[in-house]
PyMOL Python script that loads the backbone (N, CA, C, O; Angstrom):
from pymol import cmd

cmd.read_pdbstr("""\
ATOM      1  N   UNK A   1       6.495  15.498  13.951  1.00  0.00           N
ATOM      2  CA  UNK A   1       5.079  15.713  13.775  1.00  0.00           C
ATOM      3  C   UNK A   1       4.470  14.517  13.047  1.00  0.00           C
ATOM      4  O   UNK A   1       4.976  14.101  12.004  1.00  0.00           O
ATOM      5  N   UNK A   2       3.403  13.971  13.585  1.00  0.00           N
ATOM      6  CA  UNK A   2       2.728  12.828  12.975  1.00  0.00           C
ATOM      7  C   UNK A   2       1.676  13.333  12.003  1.00  0.00           C
ATOM      8  O   UNK A   2       0.844  14.172  12.348  1.00  0.00           O
ATOM      9  N   UNK A   3       1.723  12.822  10.803  1.00  0.00           N
ATOM     10  CA  UNK A   3       0.756  13.214   9.782  1.00  0.00           C
ATOM     11  C   UNK A   3      -0.493  12.356   9.901  1.00  0.00           C
ATOM     12  O   UNK A   3      -0.437  11.220  10.372  1.00  0.00           O
ATOM     13  N   UNK A   4      -1.628  12.913   9.467  1.00  0.00           N
ATOM     14  CA  UNK A   4      -2.845  12.110   9.489  1.00  0.00           C
ATOM     15  C   UNK A   4      -2.768  11.036   8.401  1.00  0.00           C
ATOM     16  O   UNK A   4      -1.979  11.145   7.462  1.00  0.00           O
ATOM     17  N   UNK A   5      -3.593  10.001   8.540  1.00  0.00           N
ATOM     18  CA  UNK A   5      -3.530   8.855   7.636  1.00  0.00           C
ATOM     19  C   UNK A   5      -3.752   9.237   6.177  1.00  0.00           C
ATOM     20  O   UNK A   5      -3.101   8.687   5.288  1.00  0.00           O
ATOM     21  N   UNK A   6      -4.668  10.178   5.918  1.00  0.00           N
ATOM     22  CA  UNK A   6      -4.969  10.553   4.543  1.00  0.00           C
ATOM     23  C   UNK A   6      -3.765  11.214   3.871  1.00  0.00           C
ATOM     24  O   UNK A   6      -3.421  10.877   2.738  1.00  0.00           O
ATOM     25  N   UNK A   7      -3.130  12.148   4.565  1.00  0.00           N
ATOM     26  CA  UNK A   7      -1.952  12.822   4.018  1.00  0.00           C
ATOM     27  C   UNK A   7      -0.820  11.830   3.794  1.00  0.00           C
ATOM     28  O   UNK A   7      -0.169  11.839   2.749  1.00  0.00           O
ATOM     29  N   UNK A   8      -0.595  10.984   4.772  1.00  0.00           N
ATOM     30  CA  UNK A   8       0.472   9.996   4.664  1.00  0.00           C
ATOM     31  C   UNK A   8       0.213   9.017   3.523  1.00  0.00           C
ATOM     32  O   UNK A   8       1.131   8.679   2.776  1.00  0.00           O
ATOM     33  N   UNK A   9      -1.033   8.557   3.384  1.00  0.00           N
ATOM     34  CA  UNK A   9      -1.329   7.600   2.316  1.00  0.00           C
ATOM     35  C   UNK A   9      -1.162   8.238   0.942  1.00  0.00           C
ATOM     36  O   UNK A   9      -0.737   7.565   0.003  1.00  0.00           O
ATOM     37  N   UNK A  10      -1.489   9.521   0.804  1.00  0.00           N
ATOM     38  CA  UNK A  10      -1.270  10.213  -0.477  1.00  0.00           C
ATOM     39  C   UNK A  10       0.217  10.263  -0.824  1.00  0.00           C
ATOM     40  O   UNK A  10       0.596  10.058  -1.977  1.00  0.00           O
ATOM     41  N   UNK A  11       1.049  10.535   0.168  1.00  0.00           N
ATOM     42  CA  UNK A  11       2.492  10.568  -0.063  1.00  0.00           C
ATOM     43  C   UNK A  11       3.018   9.187  -0.451  1.00  0.00           C
ATOM     44  O   UNK A  11       3.859   9.066  -1.341  1.00  0.00           O
ATOM     45  N   UNK A  12       2.523   8.154   0.216  1.00  0.00           N
ATOM     46  CA  UNK A  12       2.959   6.790  -0.088  1.00  0.00           C
ATOM     47  C   UNK A  12       2.571   6.409  -1.510  1.00  0.00           C
ATOM     48  O   UNK A  12       3.375   5.828  -2.239  1.00  0.00           O
ATOM     49  N   UNK A  13       1.350   6.733  -1.906  1.00  0.00           N
ATOM     50  CA  UNK A  13       0.905   6.409  -3.261  1.00  0.00           C
ATOM     51  C   UNK A  13       1.737   7.164  -4.291  1.00  0.00           C
ATOM     52  O   UNK A  13       2.108   6.597  -5.319  1.00  0.00           O
ATOM     53  N   UNK A  14       2.033   8.422  -4.032  1.00  0.00           N
ATOM     54  CA  UNK A  14       2.885   9.194  -4.941  1.00  0.00           C
ATOM     55  C   UNK A  14       4.267   8.585  -5.083  1.00  0.00           C
ATOM     56  O   UNK A  14       4.793   8.476  -6.190  1.00  0.00           O
ATOM     57  N   UNK A  15       4.857   8.187  -3.961  1.00  0.00           N
ATOM     58  CA  UNK A  15       6.169   7.541  -4.005  1.00  0.00           C
ATOM     59  C   UNK A  15       6.104   6.189  -4.717  1.00  0.00           C
ATOM     60  O   UNK A  15       7.050   5.794  -5.399  1.00  0.00           O
ATOM     61  N   UNK A  16       4.988   5.487  -4.554  1.00  0.00           N
ATOM     62  CA  UNK A  16       4.816   4.191  -5.208  1.00  0.00           C
ATOM     63  C   UNK A  16       4.765   4.328  -6.721  1.00  0.00           C
ATOM     64  O   UNK A  16       5.295   3.487  -7.447  1.00  0.00           O
ATOM     65  N   UNK A  17       4.134   5.380  -7.189  1.00  0.00           N
ATOM     66  CA  UNK A  17       4.102   5.635  -8.633  1.00  0.00           C
ATOM     67  C   UNK A  17       5.520   5.833  -9.153  1.00  0.00           C
ATOM     68  O   UNK A  17       5.864   5.359 -10.236  1.00  0.00           O
ATOM     69  N   UNK A  18       6.333   6.530  -8.384  1.00  0.00           N
ATOM     70  CA  UNK A  18       7.735   6.740  -8.755  1.00  0.00           C
ATOM     71  C   UNK A  18       8.490   5.406  -8.827  1.00  0.00           C
ATOM     72  O   UNK A  18       9.224   5.158  -9.784  1.00  0.00           O
ATOM     73  N   UNK A  19       8.308   4.550  -7.815  1.00  0.00           N
ATOM     74  CA  UNK A  19       8.960   3.235  -7.806  1.00  0.00           C
ATOM     75  C   UNK A  19       8.489   2.398  -8.989  1.00  0.00           C
ATOM     76  O   UNK A  19       9.300   1.776  -9.674  1.00  0.00           O
ATOM     77  N   UNK A  20       7.177   2.383  -9.229  1.00  0.00           N
ATOM     78  CA  UNK A  20       6.608   1.594 -10.326  1.00  0.00           C
ATOM     79  C   UNK A  20       7.191   2.019 -11.670  1.00  0.00           C
ATOM     80  O   UNK A  20       7.452   1.174 -12.527  1.00  0.00           O
ATOM     81  N   UNK A  21       7.394   3.307 -11.859  1.00  0.00           N
ATOM     82  CA  UNK A  21       7.911   3.785 -13.141  1.00  0.00           C
ATOM     83  C   UNK A  21       9.354   3.341 -13.375  1.00  0.00           C
ATOM     84  O   UNK A  21       9.795   3.245 -14.520  1.00  0.00           O
ATOM     85  N   UNK A  22      10.093   3.069 -12.295  1.00  0.00           N
ATOM     86  CA  UNK A  22      11.494   2.652 -12.436  1.00  0.00           C
ATOM     87  C   UNK A  22      11.690   1.137 -12.369  1.00  0.00           C
ATOM     88  O   UNK A  22      12.522   0.592 -13.094  1.00  0.00           O
ATOM     89  N   UNK A  23      10.932   0.452 -11.504  1.00  0.00           N
ATOM     90  CA  UNK A  23      11.189  -0.970 -11.254  1.00  0.00           C
ATOM     91  C   UNK A  23      10.182  -1.930 -11.861  1.00  0.00           C
ATOM     92  O   UNK A  23      10.524  -3.080 -12.137  1.00  0.00           O
ATOM     93  N   UNK A  24       8.953  -1.488 -12.077  1.00  0.00           N
ATOM     94  CA  UNK A  24       7.940  -2.370 -12.648  1.00  0.00           C
ATOM     95  C   UNK A  24       7.294  -3.272 -11.611  1.00  0.00           C
ATOM     96  O   UNK A  24       7.277  -2.936 -10.427  1.00  0.00           O
ATOM     97  N   UNK A  25       6.755  -4.429 -12.044  1.00  0.00           N
ATOM     98  CA  UNK A  25       5.943  -5.291 -11.183  1.00  0.00           C
ATOM     99  C   UNK A  25       6.730  -5.952 -10.049  1.00  0.00           C
ATOM    100  O   UNK A  25       7.955  -6.059 -10.079  1.00  0.00           O
ATOM    101  N   UNK A  26       5.947  -6.397  -9.028  1.00  0.00           N
ATOM    102  CA  UNK A  26       6.542  -7.037  -7.851  1.00  0.00           C
ATOM    103  C   UNK A  26       5.951  -8.406  -7.582  1.00  0.00           C
ATOM    104  O   UNK A  26       5.738  -9.177  -8.518  1.00  0.00           O
ATOM    105  N   UNK A  27       5.679  -8.731  -6.312  1.00  0.00           N
ATOM    106  CA  UNK A  27       5.183 -10.042  -5.893  1.00  0.00           C
ATOM    107  C   UNK A  27       3.691 -10.206  -6.156  1.00  0.00           C
ATOM    108  O   UNK A  27       3.006  -9.254  -6.530  1.00  0.00           O
ATOM    109  N   UNK A  28       3.194 -11.430  -5.955  1.00  0.00           N
ATOM    110  CA  UNK A  28       1.768 -11.703  -6.103  1.00  0.00           C
ATOM    111  C   UNK A  28       0.965 -10.918  -5.071  1.00  0.00           C
ATOM    112  O   UNK A  28       1.391 -10.768  -3.926  1.00  0.00           O
ATOM    113  N   UNK A  29      -0.193 -10.422  -5.479  1.00  0.00           N
ATOM    114  CA  UNK A  29      -1.020  -9.599  -4.598  1.00  0.00           C
ATOM    115  C   UNK A  29      -1.477 -10.361  -3.361  1.00  0.00           C
ATOM    116  O   UNK A  29      -1.496  -9.794  -2.269  1.00  0.00           O
ATOM    117  N   UNK A  30      -1.843 -11.630  -3.503  1.00  0.00           N
ATOM    118  CA  UNK A  30      -2.342 -12.397  -2.358  1.00  0.00           C
ATOM    119  C   UNK A  30      -1.282 -12.535  -1.262  1.00  0.00           C
ATOM    120  O   UNK A  30      -1.609 -12.488  -0.077  1.00  0.00           O
ATOM    121  N   UNK A  31      -0.033 -12.702  -1.646  1.00  0.00           N
ATOM    122  CA  UNK A  31       1.059 -12.807  -0.676  1.00  0.00           C
ATOM    123  C   UNK A  31       1.227 -11.480   0.058  1.00  0.00           C
ATOM    124  O   UNK A  31       1.372 -11.444   1.280  1.00  0.00           O
ATOM    125  N   UNK A  32       1.205 -10.406  -0.698  1.00  0.00           N
ATOM    126  CA  UNK A  32       1.379  -9.081  -0.094  1.00  0.00           C
ATOM    127  C   UNK A  32       0.207  -8.711   0.809  1.00  0.00           C
ATOM    128  O   UNK A  32       0.410  -8.116   1.867  1.00  0.00           O
ATOM    129  N   UNK A  33      -1.012  -9.054   0.407  1.00  0.00           N
ATOM    130  CA  UNK A  33      -2.186  -8.732   1.221  1.00  0.00           C
ATOM    131  C   UNK A  33      -2.153  -9.487   2.547  1.00  0.00           C
ATOM    132  O   UNK A  33      -2.462  -8.917   3.593  1.00  0.00           O
ATOM    133  N   UNK A  34      -1.785 -10.748   2.510  1.00  0.00           N
ATOM    134  CA  UNK A  34      -1.685 -11.535   3.742  1.00  0.00           C
ATOM    135  C   UNK A  34      -0.624 -10.949   4.672  1.00  0.00           C
ATOM    136  O   UNK A  34      -0.838 -10.860   5.881  1.00  0.00           O
ATOM    137  N   UNK A  35       0.502 -10.556   4.122  1.00  0.00           N
ATOM    138  CA  UNK A  35       1.570  -9.970   4.935  1.00  0.00           C
ATOM    139  C   UNK A  35       1.139  -8.631   5.526  1.00  0.00           C
ATOM    140  O   UNK A  35       1.427  -8.342   6.687  1.00  0.00           O
ATOM    141  N   UNK A  36       0.454  -7.816   4.732  1.00  0.00           N
ATOM    142  CA  UNK A  36      -0.016  -6.522   5.220  1.00  0.00           C
ATOM    143  C   UNK A  36      -1.004  -6.689   6.374  1.00  0.00           C
ATOM    144  O   UNK A  36      -0.909  -5.980   7.376  1.00  0.00           O
ATOM    145  N   UNK A  37      -1.942  -7.614   6.241  1.00  0.00           N
ATOM    146  CA  UNK A  37      -2.906  -7.858   7.319  1.00  0.00           C
ATOM    147  C   UNK A  37      -2.215  -8.360   8.586  1.00  0.00           C
ATOM    148  O   UNK A  37      -2.576  -7.954   9.691  1.00  0.00           O
ATOM    149  N   UNK A  38      -1.232  -9.234   8.432  1.00  0.00           N
ATOM    150  CA  UNK A  38      -0.472  -9.720   9.583  1.00  0.00           C
ATOM    151  C   UNK A  38       0.246  -8.571  10.277  1.00  0.00           C
ATOM    152  O   UNK A  38       0.251  -8.483  11.505  1.00  0.00           O
ATOM    153  N   UNK A  39       0.843  -7.703   9.495  1.00  0.00           N
ATOM    154  CA  UNK A  39       1.551  -6.550  10.060  1.00  0.00           C
ATOM    155  C   UNK A  39       0.589  -5.616  10.788  1.00  0.00           C
ATOM    156  O   UNK A  39       0.890  -5.159  11.891  1.00  0.00           O
ATOM    157  N   UNK A  40      -0.557  -5.329  10.190  1.00  0.00           N
ATOM    158  CA  UNK A  40      -1.530  -4.439  10.823  1.00  0.00           C
ATOM    159  C   UNK A  40      -2.057  -5.040  12.126  1.00  0.00           C
ATOM    160  O   UNK A  40      -2.254  -4.321  13.106  1.00  0.00           O
ATOM    161  N   UNK A  41      -2.285  -6.350  12.139  1.00  0.00           N
ATOM    162  CA  UNK A  41      -2.770  -7.018  13.353  1.00  0.00           C
ATOM    163  C   UNK A  41      -1.752  -6.922  14.490  1.00  0.00           C
ATOM    164  O   UNK A  41      -2.130  -6.787  15.653  1.00  0.00           O
ATOM    165  N   UNK A  42      -0.471  -6.990  14.156  1.00  0.00           N
ATOM    166  CA  UNK A  42       0.562  -7.014  15.190  1.00  0.00           C
ATOM    167  C   UNK A  42       1.076  -5.625  15.573  1.00  0.00           C
ATOM    168  O   UNK A  42       1.934  -5.501  16.446  1.00  0.00           O
ATOM    169  N   UNK A  43       0.563  -4.600  14.936  1.00  0.00           N
ATOM    170  CA  UNK A  43       0.994  -3.237  15.247  1.00  0.00           C
ATOM    171  C   UNK A  43      -0.203  -2.405  15.695  1.00  0.00           C
ATOM    172  O   UNK A  43      -1.338  -2.881  15.699  1.00  0.00           O
ATOM    173  N   UNK A  44       0.056  -1.196  16.059  1.00  0.00           N
ATOM    174  CA  UNK A  44      -1.017  -0.280  16.454  1.00  0.00           C
ATOM    175  C   UNK A  44      -1.591   0.453  15.248  1.00  0.00           C
ATOM    176  O   UNK A  44      -2.442   1.329  15.402  1.00  0.00           O
ATOM    177  N   UNK A  45      -1.141   0.108  14.068  1.00  0.00           N
ATOM    178  CA  UNK A  45      -1.591   0.798  12.856  1.00  0.00           C
ATOM    179  C   UNK A  45      -2.906   0.224  12.361  1.00  0.00           C
ATOM    180  O   UNK A  45      -3.175  -0.966  12.526  1.00  0.00           O
ATOM    181  N   UNK A  46      -3.715   1.066  11.758  1.00  0.00           N
ATOM    182  CA  UNK A  46      -5.012   0.638  11.249  1.00  0.00           C
ATOM    183  C   UNK A  46      -5.096   0.695   9.730  1.00  0.00           C
ATOM    184  O   UNK A  46      -5.934   0.019   9.132  1.00  0.00           O
ATOM    185  N   UNK A  47      -4.243   1.487   9.102  1.00  0.00           N
ATOM    186  CA  UNK A  47      -4.311   1.687   7.655  1.00  0.00           C
ATOM    187  C   UNK A  47      -3.083   1.114   6.971  1.00  0.00           C
ATOM    188  O   UNK A  47      -1.952   1.378   7.377  1.00  0.00           O
ATOM    189  N   UNK A  48      -3.317   0.330   5.933  1.00  0.00           N
ATOM    190  CA  UNK A  48      -2.249  -0.175   5.088  1.00  0.00           C
ATOM    191  C   UNK A  48      -2.612   0.082   3.643  1.00  0.00           C
ATOM    192  O   UNK A  48      -3.791   0.167   3.299  1.00  0.00           O
ATOM    193  N   UNK A  49      -1.620   0.204   2.805  1.00  0.00           N
ATOM    194  CA  UNK A  49      -1.862   0.418   1.383  1.00  0.00           C
ATOM    195  C   UNK A  49      -1.237  -0.742   0.624  1.00  0.00           C
ATOM    196  O   UNK A  49      -0.033  -0.983   0.714  1.00  0.00           O
ATOM    197  N   UNK A  50      -2.064  -1.453  -0.121  1.00  0.00           N
ATOM    198  CA  UNK A  50      -1.604  -2.576  -0.929  1.00  0.00           C
ATOM    199  C   UNK A  50      -1.462  -2.082  -2.360  1.00  0.00           C
ATOM    200  O   UNK A  50      -2.414  -1.566  -2.945  1.00  0.00           O
ATOM    201  N   UNK A  51      -0.275  -2.243  -2.915  1.00  0.00           N
ATOM    202  CA  UNK A  51      -0.003  -1.735  -4.256  1.00  0.00           C
ATOM    203  C   UNK A  51       0.424  -2.886  -5.153  1.00  0.00           C
ATOM    204  O   UNK A  51       1.424  -3.556  -4.894  1.00  0.00           O
ATOM    205  N   UNK A  52      -0.347  -3.104  -6.209  1.00  0.00           N
ATOM    206  CA  UNK A  52      -0.022  -4.107  -7.215  1.00  0.00           C
ATOM    207  C   UNK A  52       0.736  -3.398  -8.337  1.00  0.00           C
ATOM    208  O   UNK A  52       0.146  -2.642  -9.108  1.00  0.00           O
ATOM    209  N   UNK A  53       2.021  -3.641  -8.423  1.00  0.00           N
ATOM    210  CA  UNK A  53       2.846  -2.993  -9.435  1.00  0.00           C
ATOM    211  C   UNK A  53       2.714  -3.651 -10.805  1.00  0.00           C
ATOM    212  O   UNK A  53       3.256  -3.147 -11.788  1.00  0.00           O
ATOM    213  N   UNK A  54       2.002  -4.769 -10.876  1.00  0.00           N
ATOM    214  CA  UNK A  54       1.885  -5.507 -12.136  1.00  0.00           C
ATOM    215  C   UNK A  54       0.651  -5.067 -12.926  1.00  0.00           C
ATOM    216  O   UNK A  54      -0.094  -5.903 -13.440  1.00  0.00           O
ATOM    217  N   UNK A  55       0.443  -3.775 -13.019  1.00  0.00           N
ATOM    218  CA  UNK A  55      -0.648  -3.193 -13.800  1.00  0.00           C
ATOM    219  C   UNK A  55      -0.081  -2.026 -14.601  1.00  0.00           C
ATOM    220  O   UNK A  55       0.868  -1.376 -14.164  1.00  0.00           O
ATOM    221  N   UNK A  56      -0.660  -1.759 -15.776  1.00  0.00           N
ATOM    222  CA  UNK A  56      -0.146  -0.655 -16.580  1.00  0.00           C
ATOM    223  C   UNK A  56      -0.350   0.713 -15.913  1.00  0.00           C
ATOM    224  O   UNK A  56       0.513   1.587 -16.006  1.00  0.00           O
ATOM    225  N   UNK A  57      -1.490   0.891 -15.245  1.00  0.00           N
ATOM    226  CA  UNK A  57      -1.805   2.151 -14.577  1.00  0.00           C
ATOM    227  C   UNK A  57      -1.884   1.883 -13.077  1.00  0.00           C
ATOM    228  O   UNK A  57      -2.776   1.168 -12.622  1.00  0.00           O
ATOM    229  N   UNK A  58      -0.970   2.445 -12.319  1.00  0.00           N
ATOM    230  CA  UNK A  58      -0.825   2.102 -10.906  1.00  0.00           C
ATOM    231  C   UNK A  58      -2.074   2.381 -10.081  1.00  0.00           C
ATOM    232  O   UNK A  58      -2.322   1.671  -9.106  1.00  0.00           O
ATOM    233  N   UNK A  59      -2.866   3.385 -10.432  1.00  0.00           N
ATOM    234  CA  UNK A  59      -4.056   3.671  -9.622  1.00  0.00           C
ATOM    235  C   UNK A  59      -5.071   2.534  -9.673  1.00  0.00           C
ATOM    236  O   UNK A  59      -5.899   2.415  -8.770  1.00  0.00           O
ATOM    237  N   UNK A  60      -5.025   1.700 -10.704  1.00  0.00           N
ATOM    238  CA  UNK A  60      -5.918   0.545 -10.776  1.00  0.00           C
ATOM    239  C   UNK A  60      -5.426  -0.602  -9.895  1.00  0.00           C
ATOM    240  O   UNK A  60      -6.180  -1.537  -9.623  1.00  0.00           O
ATOM    241  N   UNK A  61      -4.193  -0.544  -9.454  1.00  0.00           N
ATOM    242  CA  UNK A  61      -3.632  -1.596  -8.617  1.00  0.00           C
ATOM    243  C   UNK A  61      -3.408  -1.171  -7.176  1.00  0.00           C
ATOM    244  O   UNK A  61      -2.703  -1.856  -6.435  1.00  0.00           O
ATOM    245  N   UNK A  62      -3.995  -0.053  -6.766  1.00  0.00           N
ATOM    246  CA  UNK A  62      -3.784   0.470  -5.420  1.00  0.00           C
ATOM    247  C   UNK A  62      -5.063   0.384  -4.606  1.00  0.00           C
ATOM    248  O   UNK A  62      -6.121   0.833  -5.046  1.00  0.00           O
ATOM    249  N   UNK A  63      -4.962  -0.201  -3.406  1.00  0.00           N
ATOM    250  CA  UNK A  63      -6.129  -0.189  -2.526  1.00  0.00           C
ATOM    251  C   UNK A  63      -5.696  -0.027  -1.080  1.00  0.00           C
ATOM    252  O   UNK A  63      -4.658  -0.531  -0.651  1.00  0.00           O
ATOM    253  N   UNK A  64      -6.526   0.694  -0.349  1.00  0.00           N
ATOM    254  CA  UNK A  64      -6.289   0.903   1.077  1.00  0.00           C
ATOM    255  C   UNK A  64      -6.960  -0.228   1.847  1.00  0.00           C
ATOM    256  O   UNK A  64      -8.088  -0.619   1.546  1.00  0.00           O
ATOM    257  N   UNK A  65      -6.256  -0.741   2.832  1.00  0.00           N
ATOM    258  CA  UNK A  65      -6.811  -1.787   3.681  1.00  0.00           C
ATOM    259  C   UNK A  65      -6.824  -1.255   5.108  1.00  0.00           C
ATOM    260  O   UNK A  65      -5.794  -0.850   5.646  1.00  0.00           O
ATOM    261  N   UNK A  66      -8.009  -1.264   5.707  1.00  0.00           N
ATOM    262  CA  UNK A  66      -8.178  -0.775   7.068  1.00  0.00           C
ATOM    263  C   UNK A  66      -8.459  -1.974   7.964  1.00  0.00           C
ATOM    264  O   UNK A  66      -9.300  -2.814   7.645  1.00  0.00           O
ATOM    265  N   UNK A  67      -7.753  -2.047   9.082  1.00  0.00           N
ATOM    266  CA  UNK A  67      -7.925  -3.156  10.018  1.00  0.00           C
ATOM    267  C   UNK A  67      -8.334  -2.614  11.381  1.00  0.00           C
ATOM    268  O   UNK A  67      -7.742  -1.657  11.880  1.00  0.00           O
ATOM    269  N   UNK A  68      -9.331  -3.221  11.973  1.00  0.00           N
ATOM    270  CA  UNK A  68      -9.691  -2.926  13.347  1.00  0.00           C
ATOM    271  C   UNK A  68     -10.548  -1.699  13.585  1.00  0.00           C
ATOM    272  O   UNK A  68     -10.564  -1.181  14.702  1.00  0.00           O
ATOM    273  N   UNK A  69     -11.251  -1.219  12.592  1.00  0.00           N
ATOM    274  CA  UNK A  69     -12.153  -0.079  12.828  1.00  0.00           C
ATOM    275  C   UNK A  69     -13.567  -0.545  12.995  1.00  0.00           C
ATOM    276  O   UNK A  69     -14.465   0.270  13.202  1.00  0.00           O
TER     277      UNK A  69
END
""", "prot")
cmd.dss("prot")
cmd.show_as("cartoon", "prot")
cmd.util.cbc("prot")
cmd.orient("prot")
């Protein structure tokens, strides 16, 4: 069963909070954003979630990126 984008993105953000609490910060945001846009362009997907783990509160480092709407 395929979940709608909103439900799926909520699950991804929840899992990301779990990862952030264990591993901490990751790569530079600009590198990740460029890679996410490239992936969205080459796939049939329209929604991507960019997560900056280098922030104290993960919700301040999370943004949804929509391509092709």
